[in-house]
C-alpha positions in Angstrom: 75.4 -70.5 98.8 77.2 -73.5 99.9 81.1 -74.1 99.3 83.1 -76.7 100.8 80.1 -77.7 102.9 79.4 -74.5 104.5 77.2 -71.7 104.3 79.2 -68.6 102.7 78.3 -65.1 103.7 78.1 -62.4 101.1 81.6 -61.1 102.0 82.9 -64.8 101.3 81.3 -64.9 98.1 82.9 -61.5 97.1 86.3 -62.5 98.2 86.1 -66.0 96.4 84.9 -64.2 93.3 87.7 -61.6 93.5 90.4 -64.1 94.2 89.3 -66.5 91.4 88.8 -64.0 88.4 90.7 -60.8 89.7 88.0 -58.2 89.6 87.5 -55.6 92.1 85.5 -56.0 95.1 83.4 -53.2 94.0 82.6 -55.0 90.5 81.9 -58.4 92.4 79.4 -56.8 94.6 77.8 -55.1 91.6 77.6 -58.4 89.7 76.2 -60.2 92.8 73.5 -57.5 93.0 72.7 -57.9 89.4 72.8 -61.7 89.2 72.3 -63.1 92.7 74.3 -65.9 93.9 74.5 -68.1 90.8 78.2 -68.9 90.9 78.6 -69.9 87.2 77.0 -66.8 86.1 78.9 -64.8 88.4 82.2 -66.3 87.3 81.2 -66.0 83.5 80.4 -62.2 83.9 83.3 -61.5 86.0 85.7 -63.0 83.6 83.8 -61.2 80.6 84.3 -57.9 82.6 87.9 -58.7 83.3 88.6 -59.3 79.7 86.9 -55.6 78.9 89.2 -54.1 81.4 92.2 -55.5 79.8 91.0 -54.7 76.4 90.5 -50.9 77.2 
């Protein structure tokens, strides 16, 4: 996955997803393993997951 013109490592993607959506690193990793590195899908699912956590 490319962001800002450079290749990101898995750790970079996890950190960016955590920073942008507020989910945990464990949840971010799980989403990546389930969905792959499609950023739009990851953000959508992370936001849904975060919303479910608030609703509980």
